[in-house]
C-alpha positions as CSV (number, residue, x, y, z in Angstrom):
1,X,-14.8,-1.4,-11.8
2,X,-14.1,2.4,-11.4
3,X,-17.8,3.1,-10.5
4,X,-17.7,0.3,-8.0
5,X,-14.5,1.8,-6.4
6,X,-16.3,5.1,-6.0
7,X,-19.5,3.5,-4.7
8,X,-17.7,1.5,-1.9
9,X,-15.6,4.5,-0.9
10,X,-12.3,3.3,-2.3
11,X,-12.0,6.3,-4.7
12,X,-13.3,9.9,-4.3
13,X,-13.7,10.4,-8.0
14,X,-13.4,8.6,-11.3
15,X,-12.1,10.4,-14.4
16,X,-10.3,9.8,-17.7
17,X,-6.5,9.9,-18.0
18,X,-6.7,13.0,-20.2
19,X,-8.6,15.0,-17.4
20,X,-6.9,13.5,-14.4
21,X,-4.6,16.5,-13.6
22,X,-7.5,19.0,-14.0
23,X,-9.8,17.0,-11.8
24,X,-7.1,16.4,-9.1
25,X,-6.2,20.1,-9.0
26,X,-9.9,21.0,-8.7
27,X,-10.5,18.6,-5.9
28,X,-7.4,19.9,-4.1
29,X,-8.6,23.5,-4.4
30,X,-12.0,22.5,-3.0
31,X,-10.4,20.8,0.0
32,X,-8.3,23.8,1.0
33,X,-9.4,25.0,4.4
34,X,-11.7,22.0,5.0
35,X,-11.0,19.7,8.0
36,X,-9.6,16.3,7.1
37,X,-12.2,13.6,6.9
38,X,-12.6,11.6,10.1
39,X,-13.5,8.0,10.4
40,X,-11.3,6.9,7.6
41,X,-9.5,4.4,9.9
42,X,-11.7,1.5,10.8
43,X,-12.5,1.0,14.5
44,X,-10.9,-2.0,16.0
45,X,-12.7,-4.1,18.6
46,X,-11.5,-3.7,22.2
47,X,-10.2,-7.2,22.4
48,X,-8.0,-6.5,19.3
49,X,-6.7,-3.3,20.8
50,X,-5.8,-5.0,24.1
51,X,-4.1,-7.9,22.3
52,X,-2.0,-5.5,20.3
53,X,-1.0,-3.3,23.3
54,X,1.3,-5.7,25.0
55,X,4.8,-6.5,23.8
56,X,4.4,-10.2,24.2
57,X,1.2,-10.5,22.2
58,X,2.4,-8.0,19.6
59,X,5.5,-10.2,19.0
60,X,3.3,-13.2,18.6
61,X,1.1,-11.3,16.1
62,X,4.1,-10.2,14.1
63,X,5.6,-13.7,14.0
64,X,2.3,-15.1,12.8
65,X,1.9,-12.4,10.2
66,X,5.4,-12.9,9.0
67,X,5.0,-16.6,8.6
68,X,1.7,-16.1,6.7
69,X,3.2,-13.5,4.4
70,X,6.3,-15.7,3.7
71,X,4.0,-18.7,2.9
72,X,1.8,-16.6,0.7
73,X,4.6,-14.9,-1.3
74,X,7.1,-17.9,-1.2
75,X,9.9,-15.4,-0.8
76,X,9.3,-14.0,-4.3
77,X,7.9,-10.6,-3.3
78,X,9.9,-8.4,-0.8
79,X,7.3,-5.6,-0.5
80,X,4.8,-7.4,1.8
81,X,7.4,-8.3,4.3
82,X,8.9,-4.8,4.1
83,X,5.5,-3.3,4.7
84,X,5.1,-5.5,7.8
85,X,8.5,-4.5,9.1
86,X,7.6,-0.8,8.4
87,X,4.4,-1.1,10.5
88,X,6.4,-2.8,13.3
89,X,9.1,-0.1,13.2
90,X,6.5,2.7,13.3
91,X,4.7,1.2,16.3
92,X,7.9,0.8,18.2
93,X,9.5,4.1,17.3
94,X,6.6,6.5,16.8
95,X,4.8,7.9,13.8
96,X,7.5,10.3,12.5
97,X,10.3,7.8,12.7
98,X,8.0,5.2,11.2
99,X,7.1,7.4,8.2
100,X,10.8,8.2,7.6
101,X,11.7,4.5,7.7
102,X,8.8,3.6,5.4
103,X,9.9,6.3,2.9
104,X,13.5,4.9,2.9
105,X,12.2,1.3,2.6
106,X,9.9,2.2,-0.3
107,X,12.6,4.1,-2.1
108,X,14.9,1.0,-1.9
109,X,12.2,-1.3,-3.1
110,X,11.1,0.8,-6.0
111,X,14.5,1.1,-7.5
112,X,15.4,-2.6,-7.0
113,X,16.0,-5.1,-9.7
114,X,13.2,-7.2,-8.3
115,X,10.8,-4.4,-8.7
116,X,11.8,-3.8,-12.3
117,X,11.5,-7.5,-13.0
118,X,8.0,-7.7,-11.5
119,X,6.9,-4.7,-13.5
120,X,8.2,-6.5,-16.7
121,X,6.3,-9.6,-15.7
122,X,3.1,-7.5,-15.2
123,X,3.5,-5.9,-18.7
124,X,4.2,-9.3,-20.3
125,X,1.1,-10.8,-18.7
126,X,-1.0,-7.8,-19.9
127,X,0.5,-8.2,-23.4
128,X,-0.4,-11.9,-23.4
129,X,-4.0,-11.0,-22.4
130,X,-4.2,-8.5,-25.3
131,X,-2.1,-10.6,-27.7
132,X,0.1,-7.6,-28.5
133,X,3.9,-7.0,-28.6
134,X,5.1,-6.4,-25.1
135,X,7.2,-3.3,-24.1
136,X,10.1,-3.5,-21.6
137,X,10.7,-1.3,-18.6
138,X,14.3,0.0,-18.5
């Protein structure tokens, strides 16, 4: 899985947990002074850009996306809807305001009871897969 992540460009490097900090520091040192990679963001077709550029069509896109996310998550996962709202806020108020809003939103989500419960569910599922005693997140 890790090798595939690197091959398809999802990860820059793959390492062991024991060497993670050393590898990350080394990569950061190598990147100092180099220009940021371009082309990371996918090019959107002209039709899509035009469709997203008008307030009326953008509202329709958000409404459709919100319905789709709500149906997919059945209201059990607040993060996908919050992510959608963060994108909407950023597009309406500019990048800086959008990033600040996103940071506040993530901070609230990370510390929520729902988040802690979902983390517990994840660890319980992993424990069941391994058939070991589960640990709890405090």
